[in-house]
C-alpha positions in Angstrom: 31.3 8.0 -8.3 33.7 10.5 -7.0 32.3 14.2 -7.2 35.1 17.1 -7.7 33.8 20.4 -6.2 37.0 22.2 -6.1 39.5 23.7 -8.7 42.0 23.1 -6.7 41.6 19.2 -6.6 45.1 17.4 -7.7 43.5 15.8 -10.7 42.2 19.2 -11.9 45.6 20.9 -11.5 47.2 18.0 -13.3 45.1 17.9 -16.2 45.4 21.6 -16.6 49.0 21.2 -16.6 48.7 18.4 -19.3 46.7 20.8 -21.4 48.9 23.8 -21.5 52.2 21.9 -21.4 54.0 19.8 -24.1 56.9 19.0 -21.8 54.6 18.0 -19.1 52.9 15.6 -21.5 56.0 14.1 -22.8 57.4 13.6 -19.3 54.2 11.8 -18.1 53.4 10.3 -21.3 49.9 11.2 -20.4 47.4 13.0 -23.0 44.1 14.9 -22.4 40.8 14.1 -24.7 38.1 16.5 -25.2 34.7 15.4 -26.3 32.4 12.4 -27.0 34.3 11.2 -30.2 37.7 11.3 -29.2 36.9 9.5 -25.6 35.0 6.8 -27.4 38.1 6.6 -30.0 40.3 6.2 -27.0 38.4 3.5 -25.3 37.9 1.7 -28.7 41.7 1.2 -29.9 43.3 0.3 -26.5 46.3 3.0 -27.4 45.8 4.5 -24.0 46.2 3.1 -20.7 45.3 4.0 -17.2 42.4 5.7 -18.7 40.3 8.1 -16.2 36.8 9.9 -17.3 35.7 13.2 -16.0 32.2 14.4 -16.9 30.4 17.5 -16.1 28.0 17.1 -13.6 24.8 17.0 -14.1 25.1 14.7 -17.1 22.5 15.6 -19.5 23.7 14.1 -22.8 22.5 10.6 -23.5 25.6 9.7 -25.9 27.8 10.6 -22.6 25.2 8.5 -20.5 25.4 5.5 -22.8 29.3 5.8 -23.0 29.8 5.9 -19.3 27.5 2.6 -18.8 29.4 1.1 -21.5 32.8 2.0 -20.4 35.1 -1.0 -19.0 34.7 -1.5 -15.0 38.7 -0.8 -15.1 37.9 3.0 -16.1 37.0 5.3 -13.2 34.4 7.8 -13.9 34.5 11.2 -12.0 31.8 13.8 -12.0 32.8 17.3 -11.8 30.8 20.2 -11.0 30.2 22.5 -13.9 32.3 25.6 -12.5 35.3 23.4 -12.3 34.9 21.5 -15.3 35.3 24.9 -17.3 38.7 24.9 -15.9 39.8 21.6 -18.0 37.6 22.2 -21.0 39.9 22.9 -24.1 37.2 24.3 -26.5 34.8 27.3 -26.1 31.7 25.2 -26.1 32.0 22.1 -23.8 30.8 18.6 -24.7 30.9 17.9 -21.1 33.5 15.1 -21.3 37.2 14.8 -21.2 39.5 11.7 -20.6 43.3 11.6 -19.4 45.4 8.6 -19.9 49.0 7.3 -20.6 50.1 6.7 -24.3 50.6 3.1 -25.1 52.6 2.6 -28.3 55.9 2.6 -29.6 57.0 2.9 -33.3 59.7 1.1 -35.1 60.3 1.6 -39.0 60.4 -2.0 -40.6 60.8 -3.2 -44.0 56.9 -4.3 -44.1 56.0 -0.2 -44.2 54.1 0.0 -47.3 53.3 3.8 -46.9 54.6 6.1 -44.7 54.9 10.0 -44.1 57.7 12.2 -43.2 56.6 15.6 -41.9 59.2 18.4 -41.6 58.4 21.4 -39.5 55.0 21.5 -39.6 54.1 24.1 -36.6 50.3 24.8 -36.9 48.5 21.9 -34.5 45.3 22.2 -36.6 47.2 21.6 -40.0 48.9 18.4 -38.4 45.7 17.3 -37.1 44.3 17.5 -40.7 47.1 15.7 -42.2 47.1 12.9 -39.8 43.4 12.4 -40.1 44.0 12.0 -44.0 46.9 9.9 -43.4 44.7 7.4 -41.6 42.0 7.9 -44.1 44.2 6.8 -46.9 46.3 3.9 -45.5 49.4 5.5 -44.3 50.7 3.3 -41.7 53.9 5.4 -40.0 54.2 9.0 -39.5 57.7 10.5 -38.8 57.7 14.0 -37.3 60.7 16.0 -37.3 61.7 18.1 -34.5 60.1 21.6 -34.5 56.8 20.0 -35.6 53.7 20.6 -33.7 52.5 17.9 -30.9 50.7 15.2 -32.3 49.1 14.7 -29.0 48.2 18.2 -28.1 44.4 18.9 -27.3 43.8 21.1 -30.5 45.9 18.6 -32.9 43.9 15.4 -31.4 40.4 17.5 -32.1 41.8 18.2 -35.6 42.9 14.3 -36.2 39.4 13.3 -34.8 41.4 10.2 -33.1 43.4 9.4 -36.4 46.5 9.5 -33.9 45.2 6.2 -32.6 44.9 4.4 -36.1 48.7 5.4 -36.8 52.2 4.8 -35.8 53.7 7.9 -34.8 57.3 8.6 -34.3 58.0 12.3 -33.0 61.5 14.1 -32.9 62.7 11.8 -35.9 65.9 12.2 -37.9 64.0 12.4 -41.5 67.4 12.3 -43.2 68.0 9.0 -41.6 64.4 7.7 -42.0 64.8 8.3 -45.8 68.1 6.5 -46.0 66.7 3.3 -44.1 63.5 3.4 -45.8 63.1 0.3 -48.1 61.1 1.8 -50.9 60.5 4.7 -53.1 60.6 8.2 -51.5 58.8 11.1 -52.9 59.4 14.7 -52.0 56.9 17.7 -52.4 57.3 21.2 -53.6 54.9 23.9 -55.0 57.8 25.3 -56.9 59.5 22.4 -58.8 59.0 18.9 -59.4 56.8 16.7 -61.6 53.0 16.9 -62.2 51.3 14.3 -60.0 50.2 12.2 -62.9 53.9 11.4 -64.0 54.8 10.2 -60.4 55.4 6.7 -59.8 53.4 5.8 -56.6 53.6 2.1 -56.9 55.2 0.0 -54.0 56.2 0.9 -50.8 56.2 4.7 -50.7 57.6 7.4 -48.2 56.2 10.8 -49.1 58.2 14.0 -47.6 56.4 17.1 -47.0 57.7 20.6 -45.6 56.2 23.0 -43.2 53.8 26.0 -43.9 55.5 28.5 -45.9 59.4 27.2 -46.0 58.5 23.7 -47.5 60.7 20.7 -47.6 64.4 21.6 -46.9 66.7 21.4 -49.6 68.6 18.4 -47.9 65.4 16.2 -47.9 64.3 17.3 -51.6 67.9 16.3 -52.8 67.5 12.8 -51.2 64.1 12.1 -52.7 63.9 9.9 -55.5 61.4 12.2 -57.4 59.7 15.4 -56.6 55.8 15.7 -57.1 54.3 19.3 -57.7 50.4 19.8 -57.8 48.9 21.7 -60.6 47.1 24.6 -59.8 44.6 26.9 -61.7 43.5 30.5 -61.2 47.1 32.2 -60.4 46.8 30.3 -57.0 50.6 29.4 -55.9 50.0 26.9 -53.4 47.4 24.9 -51.1 47.2 24.6 -47.2 49.7 21.8 -46.6 46.8 19.6 -45.1 44.9 20.2 -48.6 48.1 19.0 -50.4 48.8 15.9 -48.2 45.1 14.8 -48.9 45.5 15.1 -52.6 48.8 13.3 -52.6 47.5 10.6 -50.0 44.4 10.0 -52.3 47.1 9.6 -55.5 48.8 6.8 -53.7 45.8 5.0 -52.9 44.3 5.5 -56.4 47.7 5.0 -58.2 49.8 2.7 -55.9 
């Protein structure tokens, strides 16, 4: 295995750029996965090509050792000295393993979609990761993200999603108004200020759930296009929920009543 000793190594510099720059990730199609679980997800689902795994030297974690031994022979494993590995670690406490590779999926809306999610202006990558994790857990098949929404494949969002990105079809920079017009089933908007109680909403059949960003909520244009508007009842004078929590509840309602 190759051993990287210098922080000026071209692979280290490339990964640093990918960690910091959304434009670099988009131009190259590459993402950085930090931690054992994400690297395992990456290898298991095959949605990332040209994978390279970098491991902090010396390797002391038994799970990382097993992962290295089980990795396909086509996946290169590179050892990185600790002082250099810290340059590509995206968390305060390192797990000692990072992977980099090229995203390998394209998404198209089809008439077969049973449950899709359209997100407008979700700006916090942690919130977006949490939403994607709930979406995967409750059988969402397609996720559309408006321009201005956080990068679904940033390191923070990938950590928040715990690999959910590899179980979903995700289309970024979507024209959500067009998505609503083209969707073959029902569209359900969301609002904390208006709409029907969720127990009165029809979740049956193909559903496109429309969710707005933190604070601003869903735009008037999309609210007007929705077939119905759902509102989650709250007690104790709580005005609204975190958007991630709200999506989890609505997705559960779809799985329960749809």
